[in-house]
SERO-4910 file (N, C-alpha, C, O; in steps of 0.05 Angstrom, whole numbers):
BEGIN
 pado doro    nc1    nc2    nc3   cac1   cac2   cac3    cc1    cc2    cc3    oc1    oc2    oc3
  Met    A    349   -422     70    340   -414     88    333   -452     95    321   -466     79
  Glu    A    343   -460    120    341   -495    137    310   -487    141    301   -465    146
  Ser    A    298   -510    138    266   -510    152    273   -507    176    252   -496    184
  Ser    A    292   -510    201    282   -509    223    280   -484    218    259   -473    214
  Ser    A    301   -472    218    309   -425    219    280   -420    207    269   -402    219
  Val    A    265   -431    187    249   -421    168    220   -425    200    210   -404    208
  Leu    A    214   -449    210    200   -452    232    193   -431    252    173   -418    259
  Val    A    221   -433    259    233   -410    280    224   -388    275    212   -375    292
  Phe    A    227   -377    248    223   -352    237    199   -346    244    193   -325    254
  Ser    A    177   -369    238    143   -367    233    139   -365    263    121   -352    272
  Leu    A    151   -373    273    143   -381    319    137   -350    322    118   -339    334
  Ile    A    163   -335    304    171   -313    319    149   -289    307    142   -270    322
  Val    A    140   -291    278    120   -273    269     93   -285    280     74   -270    274
  Gly    A     86   -309    294     73   -313    303     58   -306    332     34   -304    338
  Leu    A     89   -304    350     87   -292    375     67   -267    372     43   -260    376
  Val    A    102   -256    358     89   -219    351     67   -211    348     58   -195    365
  Met    A     50   -220    322     22   -223    317      9   -225    343     -6   -205    347
  Gly    A     10   -244    364     -9   -249    386      0   -240    406     -9   -248    427
  Ile    A     17   -221    404     29   -197    429     24   -174    421     24   -157    439
  Val    A     18   -163    388      0   -137    382    -42   -137    386    -56   -122    397
  Ala    A    -49   -166    369    -73   -168    376    -91   -163    394   -113   -153    390
  Pro    A    -83   -170    414   -102   -174    435   -102   -144    444   -124   -136    450
  Gln    A    -83   -125    446    -76    -92    451   -101    -87    432   -118    -75    445
  Ala    A   -108    -92    412   -112    -74    386   -137    -74    399   -144    -91    415
  Glu    A   -156    -50    390   -176    -40    390   -199    -36    375   -198    -13    366
  Ala    A   -227    -52    365   -236    -46    337   -236    -18    342   -236     -7    364
  Arg    A   -238     -2    311   -238     18    297   -241     21    269   -227     11    251
  Ala    A   -262     39    267   -265     41    233   -228     44    217   -206     49    228
  Phe    A   -234     38    189   -214     39    181   -213     41    148   -220     23    133
  Phe    A   -203     65    141   -204     79    110   -180     77     90   -158     88     94
  Val    A   -185     67     76   -157     61     56   -160     73     27   -178     68     11
  Phe    A   -134     95     21   -137    111     -3   -107    102    -19    -87     98     -7
  Gly    A   -109    101    -49    -87     95    -58    -88     85    -75   -109     87    -87
  Asp    A    -61     64    -92    -66     53   -105    -62     18   -111    -67      6    -91
  Ser    A    -56      5   -128    -58    -18   -134    -37    -38   -117    -31    -59   -128
  Leu    A    -25    -31    -89    -10    -47    -64    -33    -50    -50    -34    -72    -39
  Val    A    -55    -32    -44    -79    -29    -31   -113    -27    -35   -131    -25    -18
  Asp    A   -112    -27    -57   -138    -38    -74   -152    -61    -71   -144    -79    -86
  Ser    A   -175    -69    -56   -186    -83    -42   -203    -94    -77   -218   -112    -73
  Gly    A   -202    -89    -91   -224    -92   -110   -237    -73   -127   -247    -83   -147
  Asn    A   -239    -49   -123   -251    -21   -135   -261    -22   -167   -282    -18   -180
  Asn    A   -232    -32   -172   -226    -37   -206   -242    -55   -209   -262    -43   -216
  Asp    A   -246    -76   -207   -273    -93   -222   -299    -81   -222   -318    -90   -234
  Tyr    A   -298    -67   -213   -329    -45   -224   -332    -31   -239   -352    -18   -244
  Leu    A   -298    -28   -255   -290     -5   -269   -289     -9   -306   -284    -33   -309
  Val    A   -291     -2   -320   -280     -5   -347   -248     -3   -349   -244     19   -360
  Thr    A   -223    -15   -343   -194    -17   -335   -183    -35   -342   -191    -58   -340
  Thr    A   -155    -28   -357   -146    -49   -350   -126    -63   -335   -114    -85   -336
  Ala    A   -126    -40   -321   -121    -42   -282   -124    -55   -267   -120    -47   -244
  Arg    A   -133    -85   -270   -144    -97   -255   -127   -128   -250   -104   -134   -258
  Ala    A   -149   -151   -230   -127   -173   -230   -147   -190   -214   -145   -202   -192
  Asp    A   -170   -185   -233   -205   -196   -234   -195   -224   -240   -214   -237   -249
  Ser    A   -175   -238   -240   -177   -273   -267   -151   -281   -246   -135   -265   -237
  Pro    A   -152   -304   -242   -126   -326   -236   -115   -326   -248   -119   -319   -271
  Pro    A    -86   -338   -233    -80   -344   -216    -85   -315   -186    -82   -320   -162
  Tyr    A    -91   -290   -196    -98   -274   -173   -113   -290   -143   -121   -312   -149
  Gly    A   -115   -286   -128   -130   -294   -105   -127   -327   -101   -147   -338    -91
  Ile    A   -104   -342   -106   -103   -376   -109    -94   -373    -69   -102   -393    -56
  Asp    A    -83   -358    -59    -87   -364    -30    -99   -349     -6    -98   -351     19
  Tyr    A   -114   -332    -29   -148   -311    -17   -169   -344      8   -180   -365      2
  Pro    A   -165   -335     26   -195   -351     29   -210   -373     14   -206   -398     14
  Thr    A   -229   -359      2   -241   -369    -23   -225   -371    -45   -239   -374    -65
  His    A   -191   -370    -51   -182   -379    -71   -198   -370    -98   -195   -386   -117
  Arg    A   -208   -355   -101   -205   -340   -122   -207   -306   -119   -211   -290   -101
  Pro    A   -203   -305   -147   -188   -274   -155   -206   -254   -137   -227   -265   -127
  Thr    A   -202   -229   -130   -224   -210   -106   -214   -178   -123   -224   -156   -116
  Gly    A   -196   -181   -142   -188   -148   -151   -164   -140   -131   -161   -116   -131
  Arg    A   -149   -151   -116   -125   -154    -96   -113   -167   -113   -117   -188   -125
  Phe    A    -85   -140   -113    -57   -144   -133    -35   -168   -112    -12   -167   -105
  Ser    A    -56   -186   -107    -32   -206    -90    -48   -229    -90    -72   -232    -92
  Asn    A    -25   -249    -87    -39   -284    -75    -63   -283    -68    -83   -291    -79
  Gly    A    -57   -267    -38    -80   -280    -15    -87   -241     -5   -102   -225    -16
  Leu    A    -69   -238     16    -85   -222     31    -66   -191     27    -42   -195     31
  Asn    A    -72   -166     22    -62   -145     17    -49   -134     49    -53   -148     69
  Ile    A    -33   -107     47    -23    -97     72    -62    -84     80    -77    -99     94
  Pro    A    -69    -67     73   -107    -61     95   -120    -97    109   -128   -104    131
  Asp    A   -116   -113     79   -130   -133    101   -119   -147    125   -131   -159    143
  Ile    A    -85   -140    121    -77   -155    149    -69   -132    167    -54   -138    186
  Ile    A    -77   -105    165    -83    -89    190   -103    -89    199   -104    -78    221
  Ser    A   -132   -101    189   -155    -97    186   -147   -124    211   -153   -118    235
  Glu    A   -138   -146    208   -131   -172    225   -121   -160    251   -133   -164    272
  Tyr    A   -102   -147    248    -91   -129    274   -100   -118    283    -94   -117    307
  Ile    A   -120   -103    276   -140    -77    302   -163    -96    306   -181    -87    321
  Gly    A   -167   -115    299   -191   -135    299   -211   -120    285   -223   -102    297
  Met    A   -216   -125    265   -235   -114    240   -226   -132    224   -203   -141    219
  Glu    A   -256   -137    214   -269   -146    192   -243   -139    172   -224   -128    183
  Ala    A   -243   -145    145   -232   -135    120   -250   -102    101   -269   -107     85
  Thr    A   -244    -84    105   -251    -70     98   -261    -75     63   -245    -86     48
  Leu    A   -295    -63     52   -306    -73     27   -292    -48     16   -285    -27     29
  Pro    A   -287    -56    -17   -285    -32    -38   -313    -14    -36   -336    -23    -34
  Tyr    A   -306     11    -37   -332     32    -36   -341     28    -65   -362     36    -75
  Leu    A   -325     15    -77   -355     13   -104   -376    -17   -106   -392    -22   -124
  Ser    A   -368    -36    -75   -383    -59    -72   -405    -54    -63   -407    -41    -42
  Pro    A   -440    -69    -83   -455    -61    -79   -469    -69    -47   -489    -61    -35
  Glu    A   -441    -95    -38   -442    -89     -4   -439    -75     11   -452    -75     32
  Leu    A   -420    -56      2   -420    -40     27   -448    -15     26   -451      7     16
  Thr    A   -461    -30     39   -496    -25     56   -494    -20     85   -476    -32     97
  Gly    A   -515     -2    100   -520    -11    128   -499    -12    142   -478     -1    135
  Glu    A   -501    -28    168   -486    -30    179   -454    -32    178   -436    -26    194
  Arg    A   -452    -43    155   -421    -52    144   -410    -21    136   -386    -16    137
  Leu    A   -422     -8    130   -403     21    133   -387     28    155   -365     38    155
  Leu    A   -404     20    177   -381     27    209   -350      8    212   -337      3    232
  Ile    A   -348      3    193   -328    -21    187   -307      4    172   -283      0    173
  Gly    A   -317     26    161   -302     33    143   -306     34    110   -329     33    100
  Ala    A   -280     36     93   -285     36     64   -254     33     52   -237     48     63
  Asn    A   -246     17     32   -233     18     15   -240     49    -10   -262     58    -16
  Phe    A   -220     55    -17   -226     70    -40   -203     72    -58   -206     87    -77
  Ala    A   -177     59    -56   -166     58    -69   -170     47    -93   -192     37    -98
  Ser    A   -146     48   -114   -161     46   -141   -124     45   -155   -106     63   -154
  Ala    A   -123     14   -171    -99      6   -180    -88     31   -205   -104     46   -217
  Gly    A    -74     32   -206    -60     49   -225    -60     85   -224    -52    101   -240
  Ile    A    -75     91   -192    -57    123   -202    -43    130   -183    -36    115   -165
  Gly    A    -35    156   -186    -20    162   -170    -29    187   -161    -52    194   -165
  Ile    A     -9    206   -145    -10    232   -133    -21    258   -154    -33    278   -147
  Leu    A    -13    252   -177    -15    259   -202    -35    257   -223    -35    236   -235
  Asn    A    -53    274   -229    -76    264   -247    -69    260   -275    -88    258   -291
  Asp    A    -42    260   -285    -43    246   -311    -26    220   -306    -20    206   -326
  Thr    A    -17    212   -279     -9    186   -276    -26    166   -274    -44    161   -258
  Gly    A    -16    156   -297    -41    126   -304    -59    130   -328    -73    112   -335
  Ile    A    -57    154   -340    -68    152   -365    -79    135   -376   -103    136   -383
  Gln    A    -57    109   -382    -59     91   -401    -82     66   -384    -87     43   -392
  Phe    A    -91     78   -362   -105     55   -354   -135     56   -357   -152     40   -351
  Leu    A   -137     93   -376   -166     95   -378   -181     99   -347   -177    118   -332
  Asn    A   -196     82   -344   -215     93   -323   -209     88   -296   -217     65   -292
  Ile    A   -199     98   -276   -186     97   -253   -196    114   -234   -207    135   -240
  Ile    A   -191    108   -212   -205    132   -194   -184    145   -184   -173    133   -166
  Arg    A   -174    168   -191   -163    182   -181   -161    200   -156   -181    203   -142
  Ile    A   -137    213   -150   -134    211   -112   -162    234   -100   -176    231    -81
  Phe    A   -161    254   -118   -182    273   -113   -211    257   -116   -227    259    -98
  Lys    A   -215    248   -129   -243    231   -131   -245    222   -115   -265    229   -102
  Gln    A   -224    197   -104   -230    189    -86   -233    197    -55   -238    182    -36
  Leu    A   -228    223    -56   -229    235    -26   -261    243    -34   -279    235    -19
  Glu    A   -267    257    -55   -298    259    -65   -315    237    -48   -335    244    -34
  Tyr    A   -305    206    -51   -323    188    -51   -326    192    -12   -346    191      2
  Phe    A   -303    197     -7   -298    182     15   -322    219     37   -332    221     60
  Gln    A   -321    237     16   -346    261     36   -371    242     21   -392    242     34
  Gln    A   -371    233      5   -399    219      5   -414    196     23   -437    194     32
  Tyr    A   -382    176     25   -391    158     44   -398    178     70   -420    176     81
  Gln    A   -379    194     78   -389    200    112   -424    213    102   -442    209    119
  Gln    A   -430    225     82   -462    229     79   -469    204     84   -468    197    107
  Arg    A   -476    191     69   -487    164     73   -485    159     93   -507    158    104
  Leu    A   -461    150    112   -456    145    141   -483    153    157   -500    137    165
  Ser    A   -485    187    160   -488    208    167   -524    195    170   -537    194    191
  Gly    A   -532    188    142   -558    187    146   -565    151    160   -586    139    156
  Leu    A   -544    139    173   -557    114    192   -549    128    214   -568    125    229
  Ile    A   -532    141    224   -521    144    260   -527    173    255   -541    177    275
  Gly    A   -526    192    244   -528    217    249   -499    231    245   -480    218    252
  Pro    A   -494    256    235   -477    274    228   -459    275    261   -436    274    253
  Ala    A   -457    275    275   -449    278    300   -423    245    304   -399    243    303
  Gln    A   -445    226    307   -422    200    304   -414    194    289   -399    175    291
  Thr    A   -421    206    265   -410    200    236   -381    223    240   -360    216    231
  Gln    A   -382    241    250   -354    258    259   -340    244    276   -318    253    279
  Gln    A   -344    227    288   -335    214    319   -319    198    300   -296    206    295
  Leu    A   -330    175    286   -326    158    280   -305    159    250   -293    140    239
  Val    A   -305    179    247   -283    188    230   -267    202    238   -247    199    224
  Asn    A   -264    218    255   -239    222    270   -234    207    292   -221    220    308
  Gln    A   -241    182    301   -231    163    311   -212    140    299   -197    125    311
  Ala    A   -218    142    262   -211    124    252   -184    123    248   -170    142    253
  Leu    A   -174     96    238   -154    101    227   -150     92    189   -159     73    176
  Val    A   -133    113    182   -129    117    161    -92    114    147    -70    124    153
  Leu    A   -104     90    126    -77     91    101    -82     96     78   -100     88     65
  Ile    A    -61    111     71    -58    124     46    -35    111     33    -14    108     46
  Thr    A    -38    100      5     -1     96    -10     -6    107    -34    -26    105    -49
  Leu    A     15    117    -37     16    139    -64     58    148    -71     77    155    -58
  Gly    A     51    141    -91     81    151   -104     91    138   -128     94    146   -151
  Gly    A     95    115   -117    108     91   -139     99     96   -167    113     99   -187
  Asn    A     79     94   -164     56    100   -197     72    129   -217     82    128   -239
  Asp    A     69    151   -199     81    168   -211    112    175   -229    120    190   -247
  Phe    A    124    149   -207    149    141   -226    144    131   -252    142    140   -275
  Val    A    142    109   -240    137     74   -254    123     83   -278    136     84   -299
  Asn    A     98     90   -276     77     94   -300     74    121   -305     50    127   -309
  Asn    A     97    146   -308    101    169   -312    121    177   -331    125    179   -355
  Tyr    A    140    183   -300    154    204   -306    177    178   -324    194    187   -339
  Tyr    A    176    151   -320    201    129   -322    175    117   -341    184     95   -347
  Leu    A    157    117   -348    141    101   -369    149    100   -396    142     79   -407
  Val    A    161    117   -409    170    119   -436    193    134   -430    194    154   -415
  Pro    A    215    121   -446    243    151   -455    230    176   -460    213    176   -477
  Phe    A    234    195   -449    235    229   -451    198    228   -450    183    239   -466
  Ser    A    192    215   -432    157    223   -425    153    255   -425    172    270   -432
  Ala    A    131    265   -419    134    286   -421    134    296   -393    137    320   -391
  Arg    A    132    281   -367    132    295   -346    172    295   -348    185    312   -336
  Ser    A    183    275   -363    216    279   -350    230    297   -363    252    305   -357
  Arg    A    209    306   -393    216    332   -414    221    355   -386    242    363   -377
  Gln    A    186    360   -375    179    381   -361    205    396   -331    213    418   -324
  Phe    A    211    364   -322    226    373   -297    256    353   -301    263    337   -318
  Ser    A    267    361   -282    290    342   -274    279    324   -253    259    328   -240
  Leu    A    298    302   -251    285    289   -228    270    300   -199    247    298   -191
  Pro    A    300    316   -184    294    328   -162    274    349   -172    254    345   -158
  Asp    A    268    368   -190    247    381   -187    227    370   -181    213    379   -163
  Tyr    A    220    342   -202    197    327   -209    190    316   -167    167    314   -158
  Val    A    210    313   -154    200    301   -132    186    317   -118    166    310   -105
  Arg    A    197    344   -121    195    367   -102    162    375   -112    148    388    -97
  Tyr    A    156    369   -134    138    379   -144    109    357   -128     91    363   -113
  Leu    A    117    331   -140    103    317   -123    101    318   -103     77    321    -96
  Ile    A    122    315    -81    116    329    -55    100    354    -41     95    358    -18
  Ser    A     93    371    -65     76    393    -56     47    389    -69     26    401    -65
  Glu    A     54    367    -87     17    358    -96      9    341    -78    -15    340    -73
  Tyr    A     32    320    -61     23    314    -38      7    320    -19    -16    313    -13
  Arg    A     26    336     -9     13    362     17    -13    362     12    -28    355     30
  Lys    A    -20    368     -9    -51    386    -18    -64    361     -4    -75    365     17
  Val    A    -62    338    -15    -80    308     -9    -84    306     20   -104    297     30
  Leu    A    -68    314     33    -66    306     67    -82    313     71   -102    302     79
  Thr    A    -73    354     64    -85    368     79   -118    361     76   -131    364     97
  Arg    A   -128    356     60   -156    355     49   -169    330     56   -193    324     55
  Leu    A   -139    314     66   -164    289     88   -169    293    104   -191    289    115
  Tyr    A   -136    311    116   -144    327    152   -182    348    147   -201    347    163
  Glu    A   -178    366    114   -195    378    133   -226    350    128   -246    353    141
  Leu    A   -224    327    109   -253    322    118   -246    302    142   -256    280    136
  Gly    A   -231    301    169   -222    294    187   -215    275    197   -225    264    217
  Ala    A   -192    266    181   -173    248    186   -164    252    206   -169    273    216
  Arg    A   -149    238    218   -143    253    248   -113    230    262   -100    234    283
  Arg    A   -109    202    238    -90    180    247    -91    174    226   -111    163    216
  Val    A    -63    180    208    -65    170    182    -35    156    176    -14    168    183
  Leu    A    -34    143    169    -12    117    158     -4    137    123    -18    140    103
  Val    A     29    148    130     23    155     99     53    135     81     77    137     87
  Thr    A     42    120     60     69    110     55     82    121     45     70    140     35
  Gly    A    120    122     39    130    124     25    124     96     -5    108     78    -11
  Thr    A    148    110    -17    153     81    -50    169     67    -28    179     74     -7
  Gly    A    164     41    -46    183     19    -41    207     18    -54    212     39    -67
  Pro    A    224      2    -54    251     -3    -74    242     -3   -108    247    -22   -123
  Met    A    231     19   -116    218     20   -143    250     -2   -169    250    -22   -183
  Gly    A    263     11   -166    277     -4   -176    286    -28   -165    305    -38   -177
  Cys    A    279    -41   -146    278    -75   -142    265    -88   -153    274   -110   -156
  Val    A    239    -84   -164    216    -95   -167    229   -115   -192    249   -107   -204
  Pro    A    218   -139   -196    222   -164   -228    219   -148   -238    240   -144   -250
  Ala    A    197   -120   -247    192   -106   -275    211   -100   -280    225   -111   -298
  Glu    A    221    -71   -260    245    -61   -271    268    -74   -269    288    -60   -273
  Leu    A    272    -97   -263    297   -117   -263    291   -129   -292    313   -131   -304
  Ala    A    276   -134   -304    269   -141   -329    276   -128   -346    292   -136   -362
  Met    A    263   -102   -348    268    -80   -370    297    -70   -363    314    -68   -381
  Arg    A    303    -64   -340    328    -45   -343    356    -59   -328    377    -49   -335
  Ser    A    358    -76   -314    379    -90   -302    401    -99   -325    391   -106   -346
  Thr    A    415    -99   -324    432   -119   -333    443   -143   -314    441   -166   -321
  Asn    A    453   -137   -292    465   -163   -277    445   -173   -256    450   -195   -246
  Gly    A    421   -159   -248    405   -172   -238    405   -151   -204    390   -156   -185
  Glu    A    425   -129   -205    421    -99   -187    397    -85   -185    391    -75   -206
  Cys    A    384    -82   -171    365    -64   -172    370    -32   -185    384    -14   -176
  Ala    A    352    -33   -212    361     -9   -231    361     16   -224    339     26   -220
  Val    A    386     34   -221    404     58   -213    384     79   -207    382     92   -186
  Glu    A    366     82   -231    354    115   -233    325    117   -223    313    138   -218
  Leu    A    314     89   -219    291     87   -196    302     88   -164    293    104   -148
  Gln    A    317     74   -159    330     80   -133    341    109   -130    342    120   -108
  Arg    A    347    117   -144    352    146   -138    325    159   -135    324    182   -125
  Ala    A    305    148   -141    274    165   -144    270    159   -122    263    179   -111
  Ala    A    271    138   -104    258    126    -85    270    140    -58    259    145    -37
  Arg    A    301    147    -67    319    155    -38    317    193    -46    329    210    -33
  Leu    A    302    199    -67    294    228    -61    278    231    -44    281    240    -21
  Phe    A    254    220    -56    231    215    -41    225    215    -24    209    232    -16
  Asn    A    233    196    -12    232    188      3    227    204     29    206    206     41
  Pro    A    259    217     37    266    234     65    246    257     55    230    262     73
  Gln    A    242    271     34    224    296     34    201    293     42    187    310     54
  Leu    A    193    269     36    157    258     46    158    257     81    140    266     95
  Ile    A    177    247     87    190    249    117    187    282    123    175    289    143
  Gln    A    194    294    111    205    328    121    178    338    115    171    357    130
  Met    A    159    331     96    142    348     87    119    334    112    103    350    123
  Ile    A    119    310    119     89    299    145    106    316    166     91    332    177
  Arg    A    128    317    173    140    331    202    132    363    198    125    377    218
  Gly    A    132    373    174    117    397    171     90    403    175     80    424    185
  Leu    A     81    382    166     52    391    166     38    387    199     22    401    211
  Asn    A     50    365    204     42    351    243     43    384    258     25    394    272
  Ser    A     76    395    249     79    421    259     59    442    259     49    454    278
  Gln    A     56    443    232     37    459    236      2    458    233    -13    475    224
  Ile    A     -5    427    246    -29    431    261    -31    431    286    -50    441    298
  Gly    A     -1    414    304      6    424    328     -8    388    331    -23    385    351
  Ala    A     -4    369    316    -11    349    324      9    323    309     29    323    295
  Asp    A     -6    305    318     19    275    301     -8    267    292    -24    254    305
  Ile    A     -9    277    268    -35    272    255    -28    249    236    -41    228    235
  Phe    A     -7    255    223      2    236    197     37    227    212     55    239    222
  Ile    A     32    196    205     50    184    208     62    176    187     47    170    168
  Ala    A    100    173    181    105    163    154    122    134    164    138    123    179
  Val    A    101    130    139    112     84    130    136     96    115    134    112     97
  Asn    A    160     83    127    186     83    112    183     51     99    196     32    108
  Ala    A    162     49     76    170     28     52    189     11     55    193    -11     65
  Val    A    208     41     33    229     27     30    252     17     40    270      9     27
  Glu    A    251     19     69    265     10     87    261    -19     86    276    -37     79
  Met    A    224    -19    101    220    -49    105    223    -70     91    224    -93     98
  Gln    A    223    -55     57    225    -78     30    256    -81     31    265   -104     27
  Arg    A    274    -59     37    298    -62     27    305    -88     47    319   -104     36
  Asp    A    299    -95     73    316   -107     85    309   -140     80    324   -159     84
  Phe    A    273   -140     70    277   -168     56    293   -168     29    306   -188     22
  Ile    A    292   -146     14    301   -159    -13    335   -161    -14    346   -169    -34
  Lys    A    346   -156      2    382   -141     10    376   -167     19    379   -178     -3
  Asp    A    370   -185     33    378   -210     53    345   -228     54    332   -233     74
  Pro    A    339   -236     22    316   -245     35    314   -279     48    294   -292     54
  Gln    A    336   -284     50    341   -317     61    331   -313     91    317   -328    103
  Gln    A    345   -286    100    342   -290    131    306   -290    144    295   -300    164
  Tyr    A    294   -272    116    258   -270    122    255   -297    114    230   -299    114
  Gly    A    262   -315    110    254   -340     93    249   -346     70    239   -367     63
  Phe    A    258   -323     53    243   -335     18    268   -342      1    292   -343      8
  Val    A    261   -346    -13    289   -362    -33    299   -351    -55    315   -360    -70
  Thr    A    284   -321    -54    287   -302    -83    274   -276    -71    255   -277    -56
  Ser    A    286   -248    -81    277   -228    -79    275   -214   -100    270   -190   -101
  Lys    A    282   -235   -126    288   -213   -148    266   -221   -167    255   -206   -182
  Ile    A    259   -255   -163    235   -262   -184    223   -262   -177    225   -264   -153
  Ala    A    190   -258   -191    170   -261   -186    152   -287   -180    164   -306   -190
  Cys    A    133   -294   -169    123   -321   -153    108   -320   -195    115   -339   -209
  Cys    A     92   -302   -206     76   -301   -220     90   -290   -245    110   -275   -241
  Gly    A     82   -297   -273    104   -282   -296    105   -291   -313     91   -311   -319
  Gln    A    124   -280   -331    145   -289   -350    171   -277   -356    184   -269   -337
  Gly    A    179   -272   -381    213   -276   -378    225   -266   -363    212   -265   -342
  Pro    A    248   -256   -362    269   -248   -343    252   -249   -310    229   -239   -306
  Tyr    A    263   -257   -298    262   -251   -265    220   -251   -269    204   -235   -259
  Asn    A    212   -273   -287    178   -266   -291    169   -235   -294    147   -225   -289
  Gly    A    192   -226   -304    178   -191   -295    170   -178   -314    169   -153   -311
  Leu    A    163   -188   -333    148   -184   -368    117   -188   -363    110   -208   -352
  Gly    A     94   -166   -373     81   -171   -372     62   -176   -353     67   -169   -330
  Leu    A     36   -190   -358     16   -182   -333     23   -221   -321     36   -239   -331
  Cys    A      6   -219   -295     12   -240   -286    -26   -265   -297    -49   -259   -293
  Thr    A    -20   -278   -305    -51   -292   -325    -48   -324   -319    -27   -332   -310
  Ile    A    -66   -337   -323    -73   -364   -316    -48   -377   -340    -37   -398   -334
  Val    A    -44   -370   -356    -21   -382   -376     18   -364   -363     41   -363   -373
  Ser    A      9   -356   -346     43   -350   -332     55   -379   -312     48   -401   -303
  Asn    A     84   -359   -314    104   -389   -299     86   -379   -273     79   -356   -269
  Leu    A     80   -402   -256     73   -393   -226     78   -412   -203     65   -433   -204
  Cys    A     98   -407   -178    106   -414   -164    101   -433   -146     91   -423   -126
  Pro    A    103   -453   -144     89   -479   -122     79   -466    -97     55   -467    -90
  Asp    A    102   -449    -80    104   -444    -58    104   -412    -54    123   -402    -42
  Arg    A     83   -396    -65     79   -370    -47    100   -359    -22    115   -339    -23
  Asp    A     96   -372     -4    108   -365     23    136   -362     17    148   -351     36
  Val    A    157   -370    -10    187   -374     -2    185   -348    -27    205   -347    -42
  Tyr    A    171   -335    -30    172   -320    -58    175   -286    -46    160   -284    -26
  Ala    A    186   -266    -50    178   -238    -31    164   -222    -56    152   -200    -53
  Phe    A    167   -237    -81    141   -216   -101    114   -241   -108    115   -265   -105
  Trp    A    100   -230   -113     75   -234   -125     76   -243   -153     76   -264   -166
  Asp    A     76   -210   -157     77   -215   -189     98   -192   -197    119   -192   -184
  Ala    A     95   -172   -218    122   -161   -239    123   -132   -211    141   -115   -210
  Phe    A    101   -133   -195    106   -105   -181     98   -108   -154    106    -89   -141
  His    A     84   -127   -140     71   -124   -121     86   -148   -100     89   -171   -108
  Pro    A     94   -137    -74     89   -165    -50     75   -188    -54     54   -183    -66
  Ser    A     78   -207    -50     66   -234    -29     62   -222     -9     71   -204      4
  Glu    A     37   -243    -10     21   -241     19     37   -242     40     31   -226     57
  Arg    A     58   -256     46     73   -264     63     96   -240     71    103   -229     92
  Ala    A    102   -239     46    115   -200     45     94   -180     62     99   -169     83
  Asn    A     73   -178     49     64   -165     62     55   -164     90     42   -144     95
  Arg    A     58   -178    107     54   -197    122     82   -182    148     80   -180    173
  Ile    A     99   -175    134    130   -177    132    125   -148    150    129   -141    173
  Ile    A    114   -134    127    118    -99    124     94    -92    141     94    -70    150
  Val    A     69   -110    149     57    -95    171     68   -101    199     64    -89    220
  Arg    A     88   -127    191     92   -120    227    115   -105    234    122   -105    257
  Gln    A    128    -93    217    134    -71    224    120    -39    223    132    -19    231
  Ile    A    100    -38    214     78    -15    221     71    -14    249     65      8    259
  Phe    A     69    -42    264     62    -46    288     82    -42    304     75    -31    325
  Thr    A    115    -48    299    120    -45    320    154    -38    318    172    -39    334
  Gly    A    154    -28    287    170    -17    284    194      4    288    188     24    275
  Thr    A    215      7    301    231     34    305    228     58    291    212     57    272
  Thr    A    240     82    296    226    109    281    252    106    257    260    128    250
  Glu    A    265     85    245    278     94    229    249     80    207    242     91    186
  Tyr    A    238     61    215    216     49    195    182     65    202    164     64    186
  Met    A    180     76    224    160     90    232    153    116    234    146    118    258
  Tyr    A    150    138    225    156    163    240    135    187    246    125    198    227
  Pro    A    129    194    269    147    201    291    133    173    315    134    177    339
  Met    A    120    146    303    110    127    329     98    107    309     85    112    289
  Asn    A    105     82    322     89     58    305     59     53    320     48     61    340
  Leu    A     50     31    288     21     40    305      8     27    337    -13     31    348
  Ser    A     34      9    345     29     -2    364     20     14    381     -1     11    394
  Thr    A     42     38    382     45     71    401     18     77    389      2     70    406
  Ile    A      7     85    373    -14     95    372    -44     84    378    -64     95    386
  Met    A    -38     60    372    -72     39    389    -58     51    418    -69     71    427
  Ala    A    -39     44    429    -40     52    464    -45     86    467    -55     97    487
  Leu    A    -39     95    450    -50    124    457    -75    133    458    -85    147    475
  Asp    A    -89    122    435   -115    128    424   -131    117    444   -150    131    451
  Ser    A   -125     82    462   -140     65    481   -142     93    502   -163     98    513
  Arg    A   -120    110    505   -120    125    539   -135    152    533   -137    168    552
  Thr    A   -148    160    507   -152    189    505   -186    179    510   -204    196    511
***
């Protein structure tokens, strides 16, 4: 893409952010899920699923690793910017005390999935029902600060983001040939099982007081640099993982629709992450990227093998790479995703985008 086109694109992004941000009203924010949204909980755990060494964080304001699987900010950080709040702290952070509890908390932990056996190779990670236990514990702590009634109100009015599912395929079903889960289930049956288990997670979140929940599906898993390096012969997205994403995401939306109907309110909002990322993976130049296949940081084909470390190949300009490492989008790609969360049509956000939610909630 020519520099003038990149400049125009940057101006458009700036204008969109300028339009959205002033309308946003400060509210608490809670985050659950995996490495796409973990802001550093795993730094406090004895686990191999961590991003606590350079060059992670190279573009973060401190230019230091933070436990985020990103060169800079991740999706929750950027959502916090939009809604006018400082970034939520990891729940395990000793700094999350006193009035900082009013901002919310991030419970996410890299490596986890919908299922308890997802990510067992990483040993000590915060599985999803443990994250929900911590959410309950958080509410008890907050009650000690502002009382039970105020706590319930804060939680009911909060924004919640939950991101699960990718690891249940990448680090479970497809982790090794003839994995335990792939022997137990055909892919369509496994997807149905995951959806039924995810429904239990969302139901529990509702029981714990969450009333505005963004639920992301998987991204285009077969297109990440790691899967291109391991499974692709010609640079095309890995067929089986793409099939999994095509099966999982529509069923997730259907499940969310049913759950909202049962509750009688639009509590859960489906975030169609596969479509959001497919746009810039399919046509990276249109979004100002030079590549959507090669990771900025890594080694091997597509920089998709192994971990991102100080001895890895590192691109000089992270803004022109859609992927930061073998699995995770760059900060700039995350900003494109968040822009769709705020302003996207029902193709991306069902039944409504976050700008609509904010406008509705400001009137109630």
